[in-house]
C-alpha positions, -999 to +999 in steps of 0.1 A: +465+352-378+437+377-375+422+390-343+386+392-331+376+409-298+347+393-279+331+423-263+320+414-228+322+427-192+347+421-164+324+403-139+302+376-154+299+356-122+261+359-121+256+350-157+258+319-180+282+326-208+291+303-237+312+325-260+343+305-252+328+278-275+337+300-304+374+300-295+383+267-312+364+271-345+377+307-348+413+295-342+409+267-368+398+294-393+429+316-385+414+339-360+425+345-324+398+355-300+403+380-272+377+386-245+376+423-238+358+443-210+338+471-227+344+494-197+382+493-203+392+528-214+427+518-225+420+496-254+434+503-289+405+489-309+424+492-341+446+462-331+415+440-337+402+432-371+367+426-358+349+434-326+319+411-318+294+424-293+287+394-271+281+397-234+282+433-221+252+425-200+252+456-179+250+481-208+214+491-200+227+508-168+252+528-189+234+533-221+252+565-234+286+552-223+279+520-242+269+539-273+301+561-270+323+530-268+307+514-298+311+546-318+348+547-308+351+511-321+333+519-353+356+549-358+386+527-355+399+503-382+381+474-365+348+461-380+319+462-355+294+434-355+265+439-351+271+473-365+263+507-350+232+512-372+217+479-360+225+487-324+209+521-325+178+507-341+175+478-317+185+494-284+150+508-277+122+482-279+100+507-298+115+489-328+087+464-322+062+490-332+080+495-365+081+458-371+043+456-364+038+483-391+055+459-414+030+431-405+052+413-380+029+399-353+040+412-319+026+408-284+000+436-280+018+466-265+011+500-249+040+524-253+044+550-225+069+579-221+060+589-186+049+568-156+017+581-139+006+561-110-031+567-115-029+552-150-019+517-139-054+505-134-063+515-169-036+493-183-055+462-172-087+476-187-069+484-220-060+447-225-091+433-206-065+414-186-061+405-149-023+403-153+001+426-172+039+430-176+056+464-175+093+468-185+116+495-197+120+502-234+158+499-229+165+468-208+183+435-206+182+404-184+146+412-174+159+441-152+130+462-139+104+439-154+072+437-134+046+410-135+015+427-120-019+412-109-049+435-110-058+430-074-024+436-060-008+461-084-012+490-061+015+475-038+041+479-066+034+516-073+064+528-054+088+504-071+073+513-105+078+551-098+115+544-091+121+521-120+104+544-146+113+578-132+135+587-161+127+564-190+100+552-214+084+518-208+061+493-224+030+475-211+018+441-223-008+416-213+008+387-194+012+358-219-001+327-202+017+307-229+050+316-214+040+296-183+021+269-201+046+263-229+075+287-228+093+312-251+109+301-283+141+316-296+152+312-332+189+319-341+202+333-374+238+339-384+243+362-413+207+355-423+210+318-422+190+297-398+210+279-371+189+264-343+160+270-319+155+265-282+125+266-259+129+285-226+105+278-197+105+297-164+108+280-130+077+276-109+059+309-099+081+329-122+077+343-157+114+351-165+129+325-188+166+335-185+189+309-170+200+334-144+164+335-131+161+297-130+147+292-165+151+259-182+164+254-218+156+227-244+168+224-280+138+220-302+129+214-339+107+244-346+074+239-363+069+253-397+046+281-385+073+294-361+100+293-387+077+312-411+071+339-385+108+341-377+118+343-414+093+370-421+105+391-391+142+386-402+134+400-436+118+431-421+149+441-401+167+472-415+195+450-427+206+414-422+228+413-390+257+390-383+236+374-355+200+376-345+179+359-318+142+362-325+120+354-295+083+343-299+054+330-278+024+312-290-005+336-293-040+329-305-037+308-337+000+315-343+030+332-328+038+367-316+072+382-314+085+391-279+118+406-290+143+407-318+177+406-299+204+421-321+228+436-296+241+412-270+218+381-270+231+348-256+232+326-287+232+294-266+261+278-283+259+251-256+225+239-267+236+229-303+271+215-306+273+225-343+262+261-337+297+275-329+311+262-362+280+275-380+286+309-365+322+311-376+314+298-411+288+325-415+312+351-400+339+341-426+313+342-454+301+376-443+336+390-444+340+377-479+369+354-470 
């Protein structure tokens, strides 16, 4: 029996987690799963054959500590998936600018290193938009993500100053298609397509995560969406064990919102065959 650590966090009461759906297919393949809190300082990582990063959903609050833990894992005899190179590349959303240079369509974005209150009005002018979204370049779960209206943005200045006092951030026009249609997620395991879902926010919100009231639907993606996803996948620095590629409809096609390669929910609950696909791809990746 081999052993795989499912890297998580101690308290997931406020989150929807589906990693336990991997337990049975892993066991059938000769692997025992162990859910491990990434904050635990007393773990001998070498007792695991593989460590899978799955649901450490507070990592953005402890970025350097998280990196240190992953480096410790990678220095052990355990195999880290996704690996450290992928995590370092993906942890700051400026990777989107790199993908854009490789002709991946992304949502139009302004990249800012320092928050200056007097510049906020210019963000609306830059995009010729009445609504914008501002979020940290290192973030998860829509933490510190602001949906601003031009007429009322000044009321949020104090919160913005606090949120972005010590970190870079990104500004995008608000995508009406998120409200009108939703956000698509396409899932790939070891480079192989698995499934897609459509996430739609609750009324008067723009956040599509379940924890914020978002609704999920398994969908058969149209050819154009799959083409965009496949193109983006091939522009990643390497093919990861798992990838969630998020898109919104934009103009005559689709634009990438994010390429989630660190700890995305893979929504195993939405496609009953996806846990087995994941394990099959995992075994194939390990050459077994």
